[in-house]
C-alpha positions in Angstrom: 155.3 -15.3 205.9 156.7 -17.8 203.3 157.3 -16.7 199.7 156.4 -18.2 196.2 160.2 -19.4 195.8 159.9 -21.2 199.1 156.6 -22.9 197.9 158.4 -24.0 194.7 161.2 -25.4 196.6 159.1 -27.3 198.9 157.4 -28.9 196.0 160.6 -29.9 194.3 161.6 -31.5 197.6 158.5 -33.6 197.5 159.3 -34.8 194.0 157.0 -32.5 192.0 158.3 -31.1 188.7 156.7 -28.1 186.8 154.6 -28.8 183.7 153.0 -26.6 181.3 149.9 -24.6 182.5 147.8 -21.7 181.2 148.8 -18.6 183.1 148.3 -17.5 185.9 148.0 -21.2 187.0 151.1 -23.2 187.9 151.0 -27.0 187.3 153.3 -29.8 188.8 153.6 -33.5 188.2 154.3 -35.8 191.1 153.1 -38.7 193.1 151.3 -39.2 196.4 152.9 -41.8 198.5 149.9 -43.9 199.5 150.2 -47.0 201.8 149.5 -49.3 198.8 151.8 -47.6 196.4 152.4 -44.4 194.7 149.6 -42.5 192.8 150.7 -40.2 190.0 148.9 -36.8 190.2 148.9 -33.4 188.6 148.8 -30.5 191.0 147.4 -27.2 189.7 147.5 -24.0 191.7 145.4 -21.2 190.3 144.9 -19.2 193.4 147.8 -18.4 195.8 145.3 -16.6 198.2 143.5 -20.1 198.4 140.1 -18.8 198.0 139.9 -22.1 196.0 141.7 -25.1 196.9 144.6 -26.4 194.6 143.4 -28.9 192.2 144.6 -32.5 192.5 144.0 -34.9 189.5 144.8 -38.5 189.2 147.0 -38.8 186.2 147.0 -42.6 186.0 144.8 -44.4 188.7 146.8 -47.5 189.8 145.4 -50.9 189.8 145.0 -51.0 193.6 142.2 -48.4 193.4 138.7 -49.4 192.3 137.3 -48.1 189.0 134.4 -46.3 190.6 136.0 -43.8 193.2 134.2 -41.6 195.7 135.3 -37.9 195.6 136.8 -38.3 192.1 134.9 -36.7 189.1 135.0 -37.9 185.6 138.0 -35.9 184.8 140.0 -37.5 187.6 139.8 -34.5 190.0 140.0 -35.5 193.5 137.8 -33.7 196.2 140.0 -33.9 199.2 138.5 -31.0 201.2 134.7 -30.3 201.0 134.4 -26.6 199.9 134.7 -24.2 202.7 135.5 -26.8 205.3 139.2 -25.7 205.8 140.6 -22.4 205.7 144.2 -22.5 204.1 146.7 -19.9 205.3 147.4 -17.4 202.5 150.5 -16.3 204.6 152.0 -19.7 204.8 151.5 -21.3 201.3 154.2 -24.0 202.2 152.0 -25.2 205.1 148.9 -25.0 203.0 150.3 -27.1 200.1 151.5 -29.6 202.7 148.0 -29.8 204.2 146.4 -30.3 200.8 148.8 -33.1 199.9 148.5 -34.8 203.2 144.8 -34.8 203.1 144.7 -36.1 199.6 147.0 -38.9 200.5 144.7 -39.9 203.4 141.6 -39.8 201.3 143.1 -42.2 198.7 144.5 -44.5 201.5 141.0 -44.8 202.9 139.5 -45.5 199.5 142.1 -48.2 198.7 142.0 -49.9 202.2 138.4 -49.4 203.5 135.6 -50.8 201.2 133.0 -49.7 203.6 134.3 -46.1 203.6 134.2 -46.2 199.7 130.7 -47.7 199.5 129.3 -45.2 202.1 130.8 -42.2 200.5 129.7 -43.2 197.0 126.2 -43.6 198.3 126.2 -40.3 199.9 127.5 -38.7 196.7 125.8 -41.1 194.3 123.6 -38.5 192.4 126.9 -36.5 191.6 128.5 -39.7 190.3 125.4 -40.6 188.4 125.2 -37.3 186.6 128.8 -37.1 185.6 130.0 -38.4 182.2 126.9 -39.8 180.4 124.3 -37.2 181.4 122.1 -36.5 178.4 119.6 -34.1 179.8 119.3 -31.5 182.6 115.9 -31.9 183.8 114.1 -29.6 186.4 111.8 -31.6 188.7 108.7 -29.7 189.9 106.0 -30.7 192.2 105.2 -34.4 192.1 101.8 -35.7 193.5 101.9 -38.2 196.2 101.9 -41.8 194.9 101.9 -40.5 191.3 102.9 -43.3 188.9 104.3 -40.8 186.2 104.6 -37.1 185.6 104.7 -35.0 182.4 107.3 -33.2 180.4 107.2 -29.6 179.6 109.6 -27.5 177.4 110.2 -24.0 178.6 111.9 -21.6 176.2 113.1 -18.0 176.5 111.6 -15.4 174.1 114.9 -15.3 172.2 114.6 -19.1 171.7 118.4 -19.3 172.7 117.8 -21.3 176.1 115.6 -24.2 176.8 114.8 -25.8 180.2 112.9 -29.2 180.5 110.6 -29.5 183.4 108.9 -32.6 184.8 105.9 -32.1 187.0 102.4 -33.5 187.8 100.4 -30.3 187.2 100.5 -28.2 184.1 99.7 -25.0 186.1 103.1 -25.3 187.7 104.7 -25.1 184.2 102.6 -22.1 183.4 103.5 -20.3 186.5 107.3 -20.9 186.1 107.1 -19.8 182.5 105.3 -16.6 183.5 107.8 -15.9 186.2 110.6 -16.2 183.9 108.9 -14.5 181.0 109.3 -17.7 178.9 107.1 -19.6 176.7 105.9 -23.2 177.7 105.1 -26.2 175.6 103.8 -29.7 176.8 105.9 -32.4 175.2 103.3 -35.1 175.5 105.8 -37.4 177.1 105.7 -39.3 180.4 108.4 -39.8 183.0 107.7 -42.9 185.0 108.2 -42.5 188.7 109.4 -44.8 191.5 110.4 -44.5 195.2 112.6 -46.6 197.3 113.8 -46.4 200.9 117.1 -48.1 200.2 120.1 -46.1 199.1 121.6 -47.0 195.6 123.6 -50.1 195.5 127.3 -49.3 194.6 128.3 -51.3 191.6 131.9 -51.8 190.4 131.0 -49.4 187.5 127.9 -47.5 186.7 125.5 -49.3 184.2 125.8 -48.2 180.5 123.3 -50.4 178.9 119.7 -51.6 179.4 120.8 -55.1 180.4 123.3 -53.8 182.9 120.6 -51.5 184.3 118.2 -54.4 184.9 121.0 -56.3 186.8 121.9 -53.3 188.9 118.2 -52.6 189.9 117.7 -56.2 191.0 120.8 -55.9 193.2 119.7 -52.6 194.5 116.1 -53.2 195.3 114.1 -56.3 194.1 110.7 -54.4 194.5 111.9 -51.4 192.6 113.1 -53.7 189.8 109.7 -55.4 189.7 108.0 -52.1 189.6 110.0 -51.0 186.5 109.6 -54.3 184.8 105.8 -53.9 185.4 105.9 -50.6 183.5 107.9 -52.2 180.7 105.2 -54.9 180.5 102.6 -52.4 179.7 101.8 -50.4 176.5 101.8 -46.9 178.0 105.3 -46.0 176.8 105.6 -47.7 173.5 104.2 -44.7 171.4 107.2 -42.6 172.5 110.6 -42.3 170.9 112.2 -42.9 174.2 111.3 -44.0 177.9 112.5 -42.2 181.0 112.4 -43.1 184.6 113.0 -41.1 187.8 113.6 -42.8 191.3 113.1 -40.9 194.5 115.9 -42.3 196.7 117.2 -41.4 200.3 120.1 -39.6 198.5 118.2 -37.7 195.9 116.6 -38.4 192.6 118.2 -40.8 190.0 117.0 -40.4 186.5 117.7 -42.4 183.3 116.2 -43.7 180.0 116.8 -45.2 176.8 115.8 -44.7 173.1 113.3 -47.2 171.8 113.8 -49.1 168.6 110.9 -48.1 166.6 110.9 -51.3 164.6 110.4 -53.4 167.6 108.4 -51.0 169.8 105.7 -50.5 167.1 105.7 -54.0 166.1 105.1 -55.2 169.7 102.6 -52.4 170.5 99.9 -54.9 171.1 102.1 -57.3 172.8 104.3 -55.1 175.2 105.4 -58.1 177.2 107.2 -59.4 174.0 108.9 -56.0 173.7 110.1 -56.4 177.4 111.6 -59.8 176.6 113.3 -58.2 173.6 114.9 -55.8 176.2 116.1 -58.6 178.2 117.8 -60.2 175.2 119.0 -58.5 172.1 117.6 -55.2 173.1 119.6 -55.2 176.3 122.6 -53.7 174.5 120.6 -50.5 173.9 122.7 -47.7 175.4 121.5 -46.1 178.6 121.3 -42.3 179.1 121.3 -40.6 182.5 119.4 -37.6 183.5 120.4 -34.9 186.0 117.3 -34.2 188.0 117.4 -30.9 189.8 114.4 -30.3 192.2 112.9 -26.9 192.0 109.4 -27.5 193.5 108.1 -25.3 196.3 108.3 -28.3 198.7 112.0 -28.7 198.0 112.8 -24.9 198.1 111.0 -24.2 201.3 112.1 -27.3 203.3 115.6 -27.8 202.0 117.3 -25.7 204.7 115.2 -26.8 207.6 115.5 -29.7 209.9 111.8 -29.4 211.0 108.4 -29.0 209.1 107.9 -25.7 207.3 104.7 -23.8 206.8 103.5 -25.9 204.0 99.8 -26.7 204.3 99.2 -24.0 207.0 97.0 -20.9 206.6 98.7 -17.7 207.9 97.3 -14.4 208.2 99.5 -11.3 208.3 98.0 -8.1 209.4 100.1 -5.1 208.5 102.1 -4.8 205.4 104.2 -1.8 206.3 107.8 -1.8 207.2 107.7 -4.7 209.6 105.1 -6.6 207.8 106.9 -6.5 204.5 109.9 -8.1 205.9 107.8 -10.7 207.8 106.0 -11.5 204.6 109.3 -12.2 202.8 110.2 -14.6 205.6 106.8 -16.3 205.6 106.9 -17.2 201.9 110.4 -18.6 202.3 109.2 -20.8 205.1 106.5 -22.2 202.8 103.5 -20.1 203.7 100.9 -20.3 200.9 102.0 -23.9 199.6 100.6 -27.3 200.0 97.0 -28.6 199.9 95.4 -26.0 202.2 98.2 -23.6 202.4 97.3 -19.8 202.2 99.0 -16.6 203.1 96.5 -13.7 203.6 97.9 -10.0 203.7 95.8 -7.4 205.3 96.4 -3.7 205.3 94.1 -0.7 204.3 96.8 1.8 203.4 98.6 2.7 200.2 102.4 2.8 199.9 103.7 6.4 200.1 106.9 7.9 199.5 107.4 8.3 203.2 107.3 4.4 203.5 110.0 3.6 200.9 113.1 4.2 203.0 112.2 1.1 205.3 110.0 -1.1 203.2 110.8 -4.1 200.9 108.9 -2.5 198.1 110.2 0.4 196.0 109.1 3.0 193.4 107.2 0.5 191.2 104.7 0.0 193.9 104.4 3.6 194.9 100.8 4.7 195.6 99.5 1.1 195.3 97.6 -0.7 198.0 100.4 -2.1 200.3 98.7 -5.6 200.6 98.1 -5.9 196.7 101.6 -4.6 195.8 103.3 -6.9 198.3 101.2 -9.9 197.2 102.2 -9.2 193.5 105.9 -8.9 194.4 105.9 -12.1 196.5 104.1 -14.0 193.7 106.7 -12.7 191.2 109.3 -14.3 193.4 107.3 -17.4 194.3 104.7 -18.2 191.7 103.6 -21.4 193.3 102.4 -19.6 196.6 98.7 -19.0 197.2 98.6 -15.4 198.5 95.5 -13.3 199.0 95.5 -9.5 199.5 92.8 -7.7 201.6 93.4 -3.9 201.1 90.9 -3.1 204.1 90.9 -2.5 207.7 91.3 -5.6 209.9 87.9 -4.7 211.5 86.2 -5.3 208.0 87.9 -8.7 207.4 85.6 -11.7 207.6 86.7 -14.7 209.5 89.9 -13.3 210.6 90.6 -16.3 212.8 90.2 -18.9 210.1 93.9 -19.5 210.1 96.5 -21.5 211.8 98.5 -18.4 212.9 97.9 -14.6 212.9 100.8 -12.3 212.7 100.2 -8.8 214.0 103.0 -6.7 212.4 101.1 -3.3 212.4 103.1 -1.8 215.3 100.0 0.1 216.1 98.7 -0.5 219.7 95.1 0.3 218.8 95.1 -2.5 216.2 97.0 -4.9 218.4 94.5 -4.3 221.2 91.6 -4.9 218.8 93.0 -8.3 217.6 93.8 -9.2 221.1 90.2 -8.4 222.1 88.8 -10.6 219.3 91.0 -13.5 220.2 89.9 -13.4 223.8 86.1 -12.5 223.2 85.9 -15.4 220.7 87.8 -17.8 222.8 89.8 -18.7 219.8 92.5 -21.3 219.8 94.5 -19.7 217.0 97.7 -18.2 218.3 98.5 -14.4 217.6 102.1 -13.2 217.4 102.4 -9.5 218.0 105.7 -7.9 217.0 106.8 -4.2 217.2 109.7 -1.8 217.1 110.3 -0.2 220.5 111.2 3.6 220.3 113.5 4.7 217.6 114.7 1.2 216.9 116.7 0.7 220.1 115.1 -2.7 220.6 112.3 -5.0 219.0 109.8 -6.9 221.1 107.3 -9.8 220.4 104.6 -11.4 222.2 103.1 -14.9 221.4 99.5 -15.0 222.7 97.6 -18.3 222.7 95.5 -20.5 225.1 98.5 -21.6 227.2 97.5 -19.2 229.9 100.2 -16.6 229.7 99.9 -12.7 229.3 97.7 -11.3 226.6 98.7 -8.2 224.7 96.9 -5.8 227.1 98.8 -7.5 229.9 101.8 -5.4 228.8 100.2 -2.3 230.2 99.6 -1.6 233.9 95.9 -1.6 234.7 96.0 1.6 236.6 93.2 4.3 235.8 95.4 6.9 237.1 98.1 6.5 234.5 97.9 6.4 230.7 99.3 3.2 229.2 102.2 2.9 231.5 104.5 -0.1 230.4 104.3 -3.0 232.9 108.0 -3.8 232.0 109.9 -0.6 231.5 112.5 -0.9 228.6 113.5 2.6 227.6 115.2 5.1 229.9 114.2 8.1 227.7 111.1 8.9 225.6 111.5 8.3 221.9 111.8 11.0 219.3 108.6 11.6 217.5 108.0 13.8 214.5 105.0 15.2 212.6 104.3 15.0 208.9 101.4 17.3 208.4 98.7 15.9 210.7 100.3 12.6 210.9 102.9 11.5 213.7 105.5 9.1 213.1 108.6 7.6 214.8 111.8 7.7 212.9 114.0 4.5 212.7 116.3 3.0 210.2 115.5 0.1 207.9 117.5 -2.2 210.2 114.8 -1.9 212.8 111.9 -3.7 210.9 114.5 -6.2 209.7 115.4 -6.8 213.3 111.8 -7.2 214.2 110.9 -9.5 211.4 113.9 -11.8 212.3 112.6 -12.0 215.8 109.1 -12.8 214.6 110.6 -15.4 212.2 112.6 -17.1 215.1 109.4 -17.4 217.1 107.5 -18.9 214.2 110.3 -21.4 213.7 110.2 -22.3 217.3 106.4 -22.8 217.0 107.0 -25.2 214.1 109.3 -27.1 216.3 106.6 -27.5 219.1 107.1 -24.6 221.5 107.2 -20.8 220.8 108.6 -20.1 224.4 109.8 -17.7 225.6 106.5 -16.1 224.6 107.6 -12.6 225.4 111.0 -11.5 223.9 113.0 -8.4 223.7 116.1 -7.9 221.5 118.0 -4.6 222.1 120.3 -3.1 219.6 124.0 -2.9 220.5 125.3 0.3 222.0 122.0 1.5 223.4 121.2 2.5 227.0 118.1 0.5 228.0 116.8 -1.5 231.1 117.6 -5.0 230.9 114.5 -7.0 230.1 114.6 -10.9 230.1 112.9 -13.2 227.7 110.2 -15.1 229.5 106.8 -16.5 229.5 105.1 -13.6 231.0 102.3 -14.3 233.5 98.9 -12.6 233.2 98.6 -9.3 235.1 96.0 -8.9 237.9 93.2 -6.6 236.9 93.7 -6.9 233.2 90.5 -5.5 231.5 91.1 -7.7 228.4 91.7 -11.3 229.8 89.8 -10.6 232.9 92.5 -11.8 235.3 91.0 -11.1 238.9 
């Protein structure tokens, strides 16, 4: 293990000299010896455990480096390692510092000698570069209607009036829902943000545009069609009654926003001749400063699809039967996968029971929902977290629900065999094509299991039980070696298991739903045992129908 003293001696050997810094940080001045020449830097070490990488800032960028640099922010700080990409050894700080300096030198060498690397990396990071330095507004981008030409501004302000957030979206209802979720006030600003879309990544200029005239030139170089579309807006009168005009471009690397103030003397004078005002912008008005906007998407479409490489549940109708221990965790996963969003998207929750104190120890809901209908309380809790979702609550028995199979997927999370048998029978009797996912906890949480039942021809739920009239519900595939512990609470029996069991079951169900979204929910019968339990081994498989099944009628 090297010491702090050895680290300081190493830095001196590399030509770094101490400089003033606010404690506990230590700062050093030196140079990185790049292939095209030395690059003066300041090295600042604030964390000798290396939870954060040492900061390397360019003191005086040399002439052989371009003015617009990838991986360098407006303060000159160089991003030489992506956050979390490399673990530096806290027990060998000398080696860790050497790694950092070597990597930083390599990044600057690439920037200086490889224009393609520079352009590609700036394009990938373009939004970050665009937002640094001259950003005037932080704007939150909500749901934007397909092919919309413009969206509207809303100001959301907290009750103390100490914080303001600006939202751009197509539907005022979205602003109202967000304000309600935050407990804030909302006010329409009666301003438009003009919208464009391009399939081309932003062109990389020598430096970012700062005036209207530079903007026009850059857009022509980037995408002539995009440039023409913006010029078409400027040739109309729809924006001239505003103090400023703003634009947002949906690009392959993210949203790019900008705008400029309108000279009232000219904008009002040319109100009836907007093309003349556009001509003014191409001439004397072209010196008008440009301001940039940081556009941060917060729409449900972004939130639910951002972490997936395949389609989410947006636009699908999902019915969840059972809002108890398993169902509450499944519901949390479903809304995060986008259930209840999109044009026809809906999440329907079905459960006839109220939440009792005996439920709280393994449920997502807590004391505020005690004695409320589980379906209603769970819906309200989910809507508080995801106000844009459409969630219906049916606090009734599944047997009393109309049009149960009017959905794209039914999830049976009741864990009650009688209810599961009933749903299985309805699916088979009605010859429904809607798949049903049954999920349950086995025994005292030693394992969780799930069965995906659809028209693929595999086993139905009843096929899990041997069709032998001399036995009572004998498992077709034996999993447990001993009977589970069951307890009584008055006249009600229950099976004790920890909160980890319904979480485990919900994770299994969620994985199968994700596989379905990718085209194949196989294997349709799955078992996940807990570690350190003594069970028979059961393989995951597409389980065939069992001969003599009274439900699916397999001869």
